[in-house]
PAZAFI-598564 format. One record per residue (C-alpha): z, x negated, y negated; chain. Coordinates in Angstrom, 2 decimals, decimal comma. Example, Ala and Ser with C-alpha at 12.3 -4.5 7.8 and 13.67 -1.06 7.14 Angstrom:
2
<site><c3>7,80</c3><c1>-12,30</c1><c2>4,50</c2><chain>A</chain></site>
<site><c3>7,14</c3><c1>-13,67</c1><c2>1,06</c2><chain>A</chain></site>
This chain:
106
<site><c3>2,66</c3><c1>-15,36</c1><c2>-5,11</c2><chain>A</chain></site>
<site><c3>-0,22</c3><c1>-15,78</c1><c2>-2,69</c2><chain>A</chain></site>
<site><c3>-0,02</c3><c1>-19,01</c1><c2>-0,67</c2><chain>A</chain></site>
<site><c3>-3,04</c3><c1>-20,23</c1><c2>1,24</c2><chain>A</chain></site>
<site><c3>-3,08</c3><c1>-23,14</c1><c2>3,66</c2><chain>A</chain></site>
<site><c3>-6,44</c3><c1>-24,22</c1><c2>5,05</c2><chain>A</chain></site>
<site><c3>-7,47</c3><c1>-26,96</c1><c2>7,48</c2><chain>A</chain></site>
<site><c3>-10,83</c3><c1>-28,61</c1><c2>6,94</c2><chain>A</chain></site>
<site><c3>-12,40</c3><c1>-30,80</c1><c2>9,66</c2><chain>A</chain></site>
<site><c3>-14,77</c3><c1>-33,06</c1><c2>7,73</c2><chain>A</chain></site>
<site><c3>-17,69</c3><c1>-34,88</c1><c2>9,36</c2><chain>A</chain></site>
<site><c3>-16,72</c3><c1>-38,49</c1><c2>10,07</c2><chain>A</chain></site>
<site><c3>-19,38</c3><c1>-39,86</c1><c2>7,72</c2><chain>A</chain></site>
<site><c3>-17,95</c3><c1>-37,81</c1><c2>4,81</c2><chain>A</chain></site>
<site><c3>-14,22</c3><c1>-38,06</c1><c2>5,52</c2><chain>A</chain></site>
<site><c3>-13,44</c3><c1>-40,95</c1><c2>3,18</c2><chain>A</chain></site>
<site><c3>-15,43</c3><c1>-39,36</c1><c2>0,33</c2><chain>A</chain></site>
<site><c3>-13,93</c3><c1>-35,84</c1><c2>0,72</c2><chain>A</chain></site>
<site><c3>-11,69</c3><c1>-36,18</c1><c2>-2,38</c2><chain>A</chain></site>
<site><c3>-14,76</c3><c1>-37,03</c1><c2>-4,48</c2><chain>A</chain></site>
<site><c3>-16,91</c3><c1>-34,38</c1><c2>-2,80</c2><chain>A</chain></site>
<site><c3>-14,33</c3><c1>-31,69</c1><c2>-3,68</c2><chain>A</chain></site>
<site><c3>-13,29</c3><c1>-33,09</c1><c2>-7,08</c2><chain>A</chain></site>
<site><c3>-15,21</c3><c1>-30,62</c1><c2>-9,30</c2><chain>A</chain></site>
<site><c3>-14,05</c3><c1>-27,66</c1><c2>-7,19</c2><chain>A</chain></site>
<site><c3>-10,45</c3><c1>-28,92</c1><c2>-7,22</c2><chain>A</chain></site>
<site><c3>-10,38</c3><c1>-29,52</c1><c2>-10,99</c2><chain>A</chain></site>
<site><c3>-11,97</c3><c1>-26,15</c1><c2>-11,77</c2><chain>A</chain></site>
<site><c3>-9,52</c3><c1>-24,32</c1><c2>-9,51</c2><chain>A</chain></site>
<site><c3>-6,50</c3><c1>-26,10</c1><c2>-10,99</c2><chain>A</chain></site>
<site><c3>-7,69</c3><c1>-24,98</c1><c2>-14,44</c2><chain>A</chain></site>
<site><c3>-7,83</c3><c1>-21,29</c1><c2>-13,45</c2><chain>A</chain></site>
<site><c3>-5,39</c3><c1>-18,87</c1><c2>-15,04</c2><chain>A</chain></site>
<site><c3>-2,86</c3><c1>-17,96</c1><c2>-12,37</c2><chain>A</chain></site>
<site><c3>-3,33</c3><c1>-21,05</c1><c2>-10,22</c2><chain>A</chain></site>
<site><c3>0,08</c3><c1>-22,49</c1><c2>-9,36</c2><chain>A</chain></site>
<site><c3>-1,09</c3><c1>-25,46</c1><c2>-7,28</c2><chain>A</chain></site>
<site><c3>-4,12</c3><c1>-26,69</c1><c2>-5,37</c2><chain>A</chain></site>
<site><c3>-3,27</c3><c1>-29,81</c1><c2>-3,36</c2><chain>A</chain></site>
<site><c3>-5,17</c3><c1>-31,71</c1><c2>-0,68</c2><chain>A</chain></site>
<site><c3>-3,56</c3><c1>-33,89</c1><c2>2,00</c2><chain>A</chain></site>
<site><c3>-5,16</c3><c1>-35,98</c1><c2>4,72</c2><chain>A</chain></site>
<site><c3>-3,81</c3><c1>-35,84</c1><c2>8,26</c2><chain>A</chain></site>
<site><c3>-2,01</c3><c1>-38,95</c1><c2>9,50</c2><chain>A</chain></site>
<site><c3>-3,16</c3><c1>-38,24</c1><c2>13,07</c2><chain>A</chain></site>
<site><c3>-6,76</c3><c1>-37,23</c1><c2>12,40</c2><chain>A</chain></site>
<site><c3>-8,56</c3><c1>-38,94</c1><c2>9,49</c2><chain>A</chain></site>
<site><c3>-11,26</c3><c1>-36,25</c1><c2>9,58</c2><chain>A</chain></site>
<site><c3>-8,79</c3><c1>-33,45</c1><c2>8,85</c2><chain>A</chain></site>
<site><c3>-7,72</c3><c1>-32,43</c1><c2>5,36</c2><chain>A</chain></site>
<site><c3>-5,17</c3><c1>-29,72</c1><c2>4,63</c2><chain>A</chain></site>
<site><c3>-5,36</c3><c1>-27,70</c1><c2>1,43</c2><chain>A</chain></site>
<site><c3>-2,26</c3><c1>-25,96</c1><c2>0,12</c2><chain>A</chain></site>
<site><c3>-2,95</c3><c1>-23,60</c1><c2>-2,75</c2><chain>A</chain></site>
<site><c3>-0,98</c3><c1>-20,89</c1><c2>-4,51</c2><chain>A</chain></site>
<site><c3>-1,85</c3><c1>-18,22</c1><c2>-7,04</c2><chain>A</chain></site>
<site><c3>0,14</c3><c1>-15,71</c1><c2>-9,03</c2><chain>A</chain></site>
<site><c3>-0,24</c3><c1>-12,35</c1><c2>-7,30</c2><chain>A</chain></site>
<site><c3>-3,77</c3><c1>-11,10</c1><c2>-8,06</c2><chain>A</chain></site>
<site><c3>-5,20</c3><c1>-14,39</c1><c2>-9,40</c2><chain>A</chain></site>
<site><c3>-6,59</c3><c1>-15,30</c1><c2>-5,97</c2><chain>A</chain></site>
<site><c3>-9,24</c3><c1>-12,59</c1><c2>-6,32</c2><chain>A</chain></site>
<site><c3>-10,54</c3><c1>-14,17</c1><c2>-9,51</c2><chain>A</chain></site>
<site><c3>-10,63</c3><c1>-17,50</c1><c2>-7,66</c2><chain>A</chain></site>
<site><c3>-12,84</c3><c1>-16,29</c1><c2>-4,80</c2><chain>A</chain></site>
<site><c3>-15,24</c3><c1>-14,58</c1><c2>-7,21</c2><chain>A</chain></site>
<site><c3>-15,52</c3><c1>-17,59</c1><c2>-9,57</c2><chain>A</chain></site>
<site><c3>-18,71</c3><c1>-19,59</c1><c2>-10,04</c2><chain>A</chain></site>
<site><c3>-17,06</c3><c1>-22,79</c1><c2>-8,80</c2><chain>A</chain></site>
<site><c3>-15,88</c3><c1>-21,07</c1><c2>-5,61</c2><chain>A</chain></site>
<site><c3>-19,40</c3><c1>-19,77</c1><c2>-4,96</c2><chain>A</chain></site>
<site><c3>-20,72</c3><c1>-23,30</c1><c2>-5,54</c2><chain>A</chain></site>
<site><c3>-18,19</c3><c1>-24,70</c1><c2>-3,09</c2><chain>A</chain></site>
<site><c3>-19,26</c3><c1>-22,10</c1><c2>-0,52</c2><chain>A</chain></site>
<site><c3>-22,83</c3><c1>-23,37</c1><c2>-0,90</c2><chain>A</chain></site>
<site><c3>-22,06</c3><c1>-27,11</c1><c2>-0,98</c2><chain>A</chain></site>
<site><c3>-19,04</c3><c1>-27,88</c1><c2>1,19</c2><chain>A</chain></site>
<site><c3>-20,09</c3><c1>-26,58</c1><c2>4,64</c2><chain>A</chain></site>
<site><c3>-22,74</c3><c1>-29,34</c1><c2>4,91</c2><chain>A</chain></site>
<site><c3>-19,86</c3><c1>-31,85</c1><c2>5,01</c2><chain>A</chain></site>
<site><c3>-17,81</c3><c1>-30,01</c1><c2>7,66</c2><chain>A</chain></site>
<site><c3>-17,80</c3><c1>-30,12</c1><c2>11,46</c2><chain>A</chain></site>
<site><c3>-16,47</c3><c1>-26,58</c1><c2>11,81</c2><chain>A</chain></site>
<site><c3>-15,43</c3><c1>-23,52</c1><c2>9,85</c2><chain>A</chain></site>
<site><c3>-12,10</c3><c1>-24,17</c1><c2>8,10</c2><chain>A</chain></site>
<site><c3>-9,01</c3><c1>-22,43</c1><c2>9,51</c2><chain>A</chain></site>
<site><c3>-6,70</c3><c1>-20,61</c1><c2>7,12</c2><chain>A</chain></site>
<site><c3>-3,31</c3><c1>-18,94</c1><c2>6,78</c2><chain>A</chain></site>
<site><c3>-2,86</c3><c1>-16,58</c1><c2>3,84</c2><chain>A</chain></site>
<site><c3>0,52</c3><c1>-15,07</c1><c2>2,94</c2><chain>A</chain></site>
<site><c3>2,19</c3><c1>-13,30</c1><c2>0,06</c2><chain>A</chain></site>
<site><c3>5,67</c3><c1>-14,65</c1><c2>-0,61</c2><chain>A</chain></site>
<site><c3>8,25</c3><c1>-13,96</c1><c2>-3,33</c2><chain>A</chain></site>
<site><c3>8,59</c3><c1>-16,29</c1><c2>-6,30</c2><chain>A</chain></site>
<site><c3>6,26</c3><c1>-18,75</c1><c2>-8,02</c2><chain>A</chain></site>
<site><c3>7,95</c3><c1>-22,10</c1><c2>-7,29</c2><chain>A</chain></site>
<site><c3>8,85</c3><c1>-24,33</c1><c2>-4,36</c2><chain>A</chain></site>
<site><c3>12,35</c3><c1>-23,83</c1><c2>-3,01</c2><chain>A</chain></site>
<site><c3>14,64</c3><c1>-26,72</c1><c2>-2,10</c2><chain>A</chain></site>
<site><c3>14,91</c3><c1>-27,63</c1><c2>1,59</c2><chain>A</chain></site>
<site><c3>18,65</c3><c1>-27,13</c1><c2>1,92</c2><chain>A</chain></site>
<site><c3>18,81</c3><c1>-28,78</c1><c2>5,33</c2><chain>A</chain></site>
<site><c3>17,91</c3><c1>-32,11</c1><c2>3,68</c2><chain>A</chain></site>
<site><c3>19,84</c3><c1>-32,03</c1><c2>0,42</c2><chain>A</chain></site>
<site><c3>19,77</c3><c1>-35,29</c1><c2>-1,50</c2><chain>A</chain></site>
<site><c3>22,93</c3><c1>-36,08</c1><c2>-3,42</c2><chain>A</chain></site>
């Protein structure tokens, strides 16, 4: 699978509304064939930072970045950001989360 983690630094005046601002993009992406997850989290240390963790089955990420909703997000979202998002993109085996064996819950 392809796993992408991106950090978004949102302008202070838009930070609380970021989940609503990205809602249509998030819902459309989650509905894509081959999308495994698309989850936002807000930093505990920096309320202007959101982290997006997304995963796609092998080649499904290409369809994502060429989709109409991705192109719309490219047009709309930068106006709400302080800087260009930072990203890590990796291909890893499997299609599911693995258990964290160092913290096994009995």
